[in-house]
N, C-alpha and C positions, 0 to 999 in steps of 0.2 A: 638226648636233647642238647647236651653241651656241644656236640659237633655241629649243630645248626647255627650257633652264634658266630656272626661274622661282622665286618665293619658296616654292613648295610642295615643290620637289625640289632646291633648290640645295645642300643639305647632303649629299644622297646623291651627286649629281654631283661635289661637291667631294672627298668621300672617295675616290671612284674616281680622280679626277684626281690626287690626291696619291699614291695607291697605284701608279698607272701612269705617273707623272711626265708628265702632260699639262698643260704650263704654260699653253697658251691656254685650255683648259677651266677650269683653276684660276683664272686671271685673270677670266674671265667670271663664274664663281661668286662670286668676291669682289666683283665689281662689283654683281651682283644683291643680295648680302647688304647692301652699303652702300646701295643704292637703296631697299631695303625694311627697313632697320635698325629704323625706328620700329615696324614691324609685327612684326619677328622678335625684338625685344629680350626679349620674354617667353617665347620658344620654348625648349624644353629643348635642342634641337639646338645653338643658339647658346651656351647656357650650358655645353655639354659641350666646346666648342672650347677649346684652350689659350689662355690670356690673351694670350700673345705673338702668336698668330695673329690674334686679334681686334684687338689693338692695331695690328698691321701693316696689316690690312685698313682700319681707320679712318684710319690715317696716310696710306695711299695715296690715299684718297678723302675728304679732310677736309671738303669742302663738302657731301657727301652725308649725313653723319650729324649730326643735331641734338644740341645740348648736353643736352637733357633725356634723350634716349635714351642718350647716353654716360654720364650720371650714373647712370641706372637700371642699366646694365650694370656700371659700376664698383662700385656698392653691392652688387650680387649677388656680384661677385668678392670683395669684402672680407668678406662674410658667409661665403662658401665657403672663403676662405683668410685668416683673421684675422691670421695671423703676418706677412702681407705689408703690413699696414696702416701700419707704421712704417718700412718699408724704402725 
């Protein structure tokens, strides 16, 4: 099943992995998200994840996520949650 996870379905698999506490599947989904972060940064599914989850994903795989994609995601989050801008 882990071989089936790709950038087109990683958010669906991730949701089920969290729901059923499937840590190996969750880790694989997070890895795919990092590997494809540049592609996924504009996707609504990524924007719907909790900031803390995305931060943890990026922290786990620092070398996979480029600075420009990080900034794009952070800018979206600041627009979405402006009260967090100065915290």
